[in-house]
Phi, psi and omega in degrees: 000318180300321185292323182291322180293322169308308177302322176300311182300311182295323182290321179297312181295319180297322183277352174291138184286138174298150178292136180294135186279351180290331186270356180288124183290150183294143175292134182315125181088359179262121181296140181284147187269113177289152172294141181301131172270141175298138183289119184275121176251116181290140185291139178284143179293118187296343186247013180302320188293320176291324184293320172299313179303312184300323174304307185286333175298306185298333173293324181281327181291324188287337180235039182299336189252025174289159182303322182275000181043062188293340180282342175317314188296345183257000173280141184299124188298341178252311185272344189069206182240127176265130176251123175263127175215183183211131169245015182182206177291328183267128178297146173249139184235113180231144184258144184225137180264343178208154177297338181296323177304334180296339166303339181280345176250110188295332179286320178295313187290321172313314182273326181283334173283355167269111177307115180290131183301325178245032180300323191271013176305145176283118179301148166251132185265103173203183176314139180284162181277144180268142176284128186241341182051038185254222181293332171244161178291314186243162181285352173206152182249158182126200182237126189225140174222161193202141176282080174209156182242084175299327182298305190289332178286336182283324188058040183298342178300327189290346184246014179259178185265021179284157181278175192301316186299317185291325184291323178289325173292322175300316189288327179288318179295321181300331187287348178280346189289135177243340182218125178255126182229133183238121161265111187291353176261350181240257178211195186251136177239143168232139182238140180245143181276123175233173187291345175256021176110199177278142177223157176280126175237337174219144172232124179247109191251019177286128165288132178302163171061034179237359183283000000 
């Protein structure tokens, strides 16, 4: 009878479920296992392609009249580059297919041949500065860019002395602009996105607040 009782006790002990280790407190001196942290992936800069392009572009622009003509590759392959300037009240718009052609226009050549000391400023993608014509020309200084087409909105070709066919060509080229860049120490640049990357399509070298 005693043997049967012992066997019953052993059988009951064997059938008991083992205690869960999850409820077991950590041993003193033993580090707790921390939960795995989610990997934080930084969002890619949506403007990085343009920023990389602009870095190379400014180096070429600063040496546009070198023997190897490094700026040629940055001209829009179809429209060329339209330069907007002024010799009076009416804006002038002239098309150039290569940087060497700038030399044929004294006004354009005189301005573009002067290297802007702060041309290579890194653009900041934010709202473009406003012309205030107060103590300062703009309400903020620096180099700013935005995915906006201020040129197409301005319709500046309608105020020039171009004939109707020329105006249509300028308007067509202006519609391709995808990025407007204002360097408050230099001028305004307009870039178009093509199959081969960004290209320069317009340069407005008119100093604000002089009209």
